[in-house]
N, C-alpha and C positions, 0 to 999 in steps of 0.2 A: 504494500500500500504506500503510495507516495506521501511525502510529508505535507501537511496542511500549512500553507503560508499565512492565510488569513481567512476569517469568517466574517461576513457582513450580514447584518439583520435589517429588515425594512422597519420603518416606523412612520406612523401617521402624525403629521403636525396638528397642533391644536386648531390652527386656521382652517385646515381641511375638514376637521371634524365639525367645527362650527358652521362652515359653509354647507356641508351636507345636511346638517340638522336644520338649518334655516330653509333650505330647499324643500326638505320633507314637510316642514310645518306649513310652508306656503302652498304646497300641493294638497296636503291631507286635510288640514283643519277647515278650510272653507267648504270643501265638498262634504265632509262629515257633518259639519254644522248644518248645511242645507238639508241633508238627508234626515238629521234628527228633528229639524223643524217640520219637515214634511210628515214625519212620524206622528207628531202631535195632532195633525189635522186629519189623520186617518181613523176611521171607526172600526175597521176590520183588523182583528188580531193578527192574522197571518201577514198582512201588509206591514204592520208595525214591526213584527219580528224580522221580516225581510229587510226593511229599511234600517233597523238597528244593526243587523248583521252586515249589511252592505257598508254602513258607516265604519264599522270595525275593520272590515277588509280594506277600505280606502286608507284608514290610518296606518294599518300594518304595511301596506304597499308604500305609503309615503315615507315610512321610517326604515325601509329596507336598506337604502344606500348608507344611512348612518350606522346601522347594525353591521353591514359588511366592512365599513371602514374601521369601526371599533374592534371588530373581530381580529383584524390584522395585528393589533397591539398584543393580543393574547397568543396568536399563532402567526408570527411574522414569516415573511419570505426570507430564505437564507441563500447566500451565495458563498460557496466554499471555493477558494482559489488554491489549487495544488501546484506543484512544480510543472506539471505537463497538461493540466486540464482545469476547467471551471465546471463546478457542479451547481445547478440551479435547483433549489427545493422550494416548491410551493405546493400545489395540488399534485404535481408530477415531479419526477426525478429526472432531470436532463443533464447529460454530460456533454461538454463541448471541449474539443481539443484546442489547446492554446494556439497552435499554429494555424488554425482555421479562422480565428477571430481577425477580422479586417478593420473594424472601427468600433469605437466606443464613444457615445455622445450622451449628454445630459438633456432631458426633455422636461420642460416645466410649464405648467399652467395651474391655476388655483386648485382644481380638484384632482389633477392627475400629474404627478411628477415622478421621475425615476430615471433609470439608466437604460439606454438602448444599446444592445450589443449586436453587431452585424457580423455574420460569418459569410463564407463564400456561397452558401446555399440559402440561408434564411436570416431573419432578424428577430431578436428576442427583446421584449420589453420587460424590464424588472421594475414594477411599480413601487412607489413610496420609499425610495432610497434618497437620502439627502445628498446635496452637492459635495459635501465633505467626503462622503463615502465614494462618490464618483471619482473624485480627485485621487484618493488613495488607491482605488481599484485600477484606475488608468495607469498609475505609477507602477503597480505590481504587474500589470499586464504588459508593460513596456510599450504602450500605445501613445500616440500624440493626439 
């Protein structure tokens, strides 16, 4: 087994968490509020139950992005850099030979930031890695 040079872990910034939470609230609460108001004007019990359940589903859907972003702090993506390969661990286990990596770039916008690794055949995006991690990784990979 080759010697591990460095392990990098993904981390979600507070700004990204807040932004995903605000977007979820802006989506879910108005629709859920409207459905709950409609529920009070209905006289049939099955319609009330349906509207109540529909409002719960809308709230759950609205908060899914926040849940996914928060989950990454408990189960971060990992990048293991060895002497001869890079191993990406998220939902899958991917190994990339160091000699096939052609470029390494940092991608940044408010909700999605991370490292983009390009090989001769495909491109990998490693979400939620900070710029400092990118600089250290690029230095270890000997890329410009």
